[in-house]
C-alpha positions in Angstrom: 9.5 11.6 -8.9 10.0 7.8 -9.6 8.8 5.5 -6.9 12.3 4.2 -6.3 13.5 7.7 -5.5 10.5 8.3 -3.2 11.2 5.2 -1.3 14.9 6.0 -1.1 14.3 9.5 0.2 11.8 8.2 2.8 14.3 5.7 4.0 16.8 8.5 4.7 14.5 10.1 7.3 16.1 9.7 10.7 14.0 8.5 13.6 13.0 10.9 16.4 14.9 10.5 19.7 13.3 9.6 23.0 15.6 9.2 26.0 15.7 5.6 27.2 15.3 6.6 30.8 11.9 8.0 30.0 10.6 4.8 28.5 10.5 2.5 31.5 7.4 0.4 31.2 6.8 1.5 27.6 7.1 -1.0 24.7 7.7 0.1 21.1 5.1 -1.6 19.0 5.5 0.1 15.6 8.0 1.9 13.5 7.0 3.3 10.2 8.3 5.7 7.5 5.6 6.9 5.2 4.1 9.9 3.4 1.8 11.6 5.9 0.2 14.2 3.7 0.8 16.3 0.6 1.1 20.0 0.2 0.6 21.8 -3.2 4.3 21.6 -4.0 5.7 18.8 -1.8 5.1 15.7 0.1 5.5 15.5 3.9 6.9 12.2 5.1 7.5 11.1 8.7 9.6 8.5 10.6 7.3 7.5 13.5 7.8 5.4 16.6 4.8 4.2 18.5 4.9 3.0 22.1 2.3 1.6 24.5 2.1 0.7 28.2 2.7 -3.0 27.8 2.3 -4.1 31.5 -1.1 -2.3 31.8 -2.4 -3.9 28.6 -1.2 -7.3 29.6 -2.7 -7.1 33.1 -6.1 -6.2 31.7 -5.9 -8.7 28.8 -5.2 -11.5 31.3 -8.3 -10.5 33.2 -10.6 -10.4 30.2 -9.9 -10.6 26.5 -12.4 -7.8 25.9 -10.0 -5.4 27.6 -7.2 -6.1 25.2 -6.3 -2.7 23.7 -3.5 -0.1 24.0 -5.0 1.9 26.9 -2.0 4.2 27.0 0.0 5.0 23.8 2.6 7.5 22.8 4.2 8.4 19.5 7.0 10.5 18.2 7.6 11.6 14.6 10.4 13.4 12.7 9.1 15.1 9.5 10.9 15.6 6.2 9.9 17.5 3.1 10.3 16.1 -0.4 11.5 18.1 -2.2 13.2 20.0 0.7 12.0 23.5 1.6 13.4 26.0 -0.9 16.0 28.5 0.2 14.2 31.4 1.8 11.2 29.4 2.9 11.6 28.8 6.7 9.8 26.2 8.8 7.8 29.0 10.4 6.0 29.6 7.1 4.7 26.1 6.8 4.1 25.5 10.5 0.4 26.5 10.4 -0.3 24.0 7.6 1.7 21.2 9.3 -0.2 21.8 12.6 -3.6 21.7 10.8 -2.8 18.5 9.1 -1.3 17.0 12.3 -4.5 17.7 14.3 -6.7 16.3 11.6 -4.5 13.1 11.4 -4.5 12.7 15.2 -8.2 12.9 15.5 -8.6 10.4 12.7 -6.1 8.1 14.5 -8.1 8.2 17.7 -11.2 7.2 15.7 -9.3 4.4 14.0 -8.4 3.1 17.5 -12.1 2.7 18.3 -12.6 5.9 20.3 -15.8 7.8 19.7 -17.1 11.3 20.3 -13.6 12.7 19.5 -13.5 16.4 20.2 -10.7 19.0 19.9 -10.1 21.0 23.1 -7.9 23.9 24.0 -4.5 24.9 22.5 -1.6 26.0 24.6 2.2 26.4 24.5 4.7 24.0 25.9 8.5 24.3 26.3 10.4 21.1 25.4 13.4 19.8 27.4 15.6 21.3 24.7 14.0 24.7 25.0 11.9 24.6 21.8 8.4 26.1 21.9 5.7 23.6 20.9 2.1 24.0 20.0 0.0 21.6 22.2 -3.6 20.6 21.5 -5.9 18.6 23.8 -8.5 16.1 22.6 -11.2 14.2 24.5 -13.0 11.0 23.5 -15.0 8.1 24.9 -14.5 4.3 24.7 -17.3 1.9 25.4 -16.2 -1.4 27.0 -18.4 -4.5 26.9 -17.0 -7.0 29.4 -17.0 -10.7 28.4 -16.7 -11.8 32.1 -20.1 -13.0 33.1 -19.2 -12.9 36.7 -18.8 -9.1 36.6 -21.7 -7.2 38.3 -21.0 -4.2 36.1 -19.9 -5.5 32.7 -20.3 -2.3 30.7 -18.0 0.7 31.1 -17.9 4.0 29.3 -14.4 5.3 29.7 -13.3 8.9 29.1 -10.1 9.3 27.1 -7.8 12.3 27.0 -5.2 12.9 24.4 -2.5 15.5 23.6 -0.6 16.2 20.4 2.3 18.7 20.0 4.2 20.1 17.0 7.3 22.2 17.0 10.4 23.1 14.9 13.8 21.6 15.8 17.0 22.5 14.0 15.3 23.4 10.8 12.9 20.5 10.9 9.7 19.4 12.6 8.9 17.1 15.5 5.5 15.8 16.3 4.5 13.8 19.4 1.3 12.8 21.1 -0.6 10.1 22.8 -3.7 9.3 24.9 -4.7 7.7 28.2 -7.9 6.8 30.1 -9.4 9.1 32.7 -12.9 8.9 34.2 -14.3 5.4 34.6 -11.0 3.7 34.3 -10.4 3.0 38.0 -13.8 1.3 38.2 -13.0 -0.8 35.2 -9.7 -1.9 36.7 -11.3 -2.8 40.0 -14.0 -4.8 38.3 -11.3 -6.7 36.4 -9.4 -7.4 39.6 -6.4 -5.2 38.5 -4.8 -2.7 40.8 -5.6 0.7 39.2 -3.0 3.4 38.7 -3.7 7.0 39.3 -5.1 8.4 36.0 -3.9 11.9 37.0 -0.4 10.6 36.8 -0.9 9.5 33.2 -1.2 13.0 32.0 2.0 14.2 33.6 3.9 11.2 32.3 2.6 11.7 28.7 3.4 15.5 28.7 6.9 14.6 30.1 7.4 12.2 27.2 6.3 14.9 24.7 8.8 17.4 26.2 11.6 14.8 26.0 11.3 14.1 22.2 14.2 15.3 20.0 
């Protein structure tokens, strides 16, 4: 397929939908449409929206430039196949392949963000707000923080990270959503930076609520 046709077909991929009332405190930091991976007979492209917890990042960045990172992020993707799936080939037949590629890509993305010791955890099912059944996978990782603040009595922190990624079919297509947030060690980091810490346990519930809300 000529590159002009590829770009035109990618531009036609609609963005996923996330209800505005679920995005309070979240800032969209990236919107991309690109080929995510290739199968033997087709390319799989996606329109992706990426959000982060802007207030949390700004509060920690103001305390110490070393803490400038997207501590909480969330993304949503709508997939499209080029060429489209042939008649008689349903989404269920390619779901295992899409899920495998998705998990590989998500783990790689965590590593690209600076997380280490990325490990895949359990799989489970999740029902979205629209009633679709999603495959949900947990990931864990670590993030080492070296504080630049010489006044800190405990400048180094090893933060545990937890992530979740989901894939499901929706009206003959695919949706992908995921994200990550800090857990153990994060409250101590916030306190050492003079930032009021949030409850890390609430981060998990908010992320899973966002995943369920994607359309």
